[in-house]
Structure formats: C-alpha cells, structure tokens
C-alpha positions in Angstrom: 17.2 -104.1 -108.2 16.2 -100.6 -106.8 17.5 -99.3 -103.2 14.0 -99.0 -102.9 14.0 -102.9 -101.8 12.5 -103.9 -105.5 12.6 -105.6 -108.6 12.6 -103.0 -111.3 9.6 -104.4 -113.4 8.9 -107.3 -110.7 6.7 -108.9 -113.7 8.3 -109.8 -116.7 6.5 -112.2 -119.8 9.3 -113.2 -121.7 9.8 -116.1 -124.4 10.9 -119.3 -123.8 15.2 -119.0 -124.4 15.6 -115.9 -123.2 18.3 -114.6 -120.6 17.2 -112.3 -118.5 20.1 -109.9 -116.8 19.4 -108.3 -113.3 21.6 -105.3 -112.3 22.2 -104.0 -109.1 22.2 -100.6 -107.2 24.2 -100.2 -104.3 22.5 -101.7 -102.0 23.2 -106.0 -101.4 20.9 -108.1 -103.0 20.2 -111.6 -104.3 17.8 -113.5 -107.0 16.7 -116.7 -106.0 14.0 -119.0 -106.8 11.4 -119.6 -104.8 11.0 -123.1 -102.8 8.9 -125.2 -105.4 9.8 -123.6 -108.9 10.4 -126.0 -111.5 13.6 -124.6 -112.6 16.0 -123.2 -109.0 18.5 -120.7 -109.2 20.2 -118.5 -106.8 22.8 -115.6 -107.6 23.9 -115.5 -104.3 24.7 -112.2 -102.4 25.7 -109.3 -105.5 27.2 -106.6 -104.4 27.5 -103.2 -105.8 26.7 -102.4 -109.6 27.0 -106.3 -109.6 24.9 -108.4 -112.5 23.7 -111.6 -112.8 21.9 -113.7 -115.4 19.6 -116.1 -116.1 18.2 -118.4 -119.4 14.8 -119.5 -118.6 13.9 -122.0 -121.3 10.9 -124.0 -120.5 7.6 -122.3 -119.9 6.2 -121.5 -116.6 5.2 -119.6 -113.9 9.0 -118.7 -111.9 8.6 -116.5 -108.8 11.3 -115.2 -106.6 12.8 -113.1 -104.2 15.6 -111.3 -102.7 16.6 -113.4 -99.6 18.2 -110.7 -97.2 14.9 -108.3 -98.3 12.0 -110.9 -98.7 10.3 -109.4 -95.7 10.5 -106.1 -97.1 8.3 -107.8 -100.2 11.7 -107.7 -102.5 9.3 -110.7 -104.9 9.3 -111.0 -108.4 7.7 -113.4 -110.9 8.7 -114.5 -114.3 6.1 -115.3 -116.7 7.9 -117.7 -119.9 5.9 -118.5 -122.8 6.2 -122.1 -125.3 8.0 -121.1 -128.1 
C-alpha cells in the first residue's frame, strides 16, 4: 500500500495455499474484499508501517479495495490458480 493511494502491485497471481502480506506506508488504509467475493476478508484500519496477511486456499479471482480510498481508485485483484 502506497502513499500514492494504490496497491503495489495492484494485480497478483498466486497458487492456492499462498499467504499474501500487505505492508502499509504512512497513510491509513484497509484491505477489504469486494461484495460477492468467494472469500471475504477485511483488515480493518492499518496504520503507519502495519501489515495484514491473508491466505487464499481456493482457486478464483478476488477483487479488493481500500474502504477509505476506493473513490480514488485504490483497488486490487488477486488471481488464485489451482493446486
């Protein structure tokens, strides 16, 4: 998560069972799954230097956003491939 209001990278492809870690810069952000996602997650507010981890066990595409900065286009997508 960057101070430029983006996830870096904004798209990521991983294999099932992988744990993803988001690390924050200095502006408060969230990592929140979009409505209807096959797997729901919400980091809550992540402050300066904070981290959030999420394990993805099921193949699929998971869209997510920052609740605070979604209007600024702070979104991302994780594609999980099968085992």
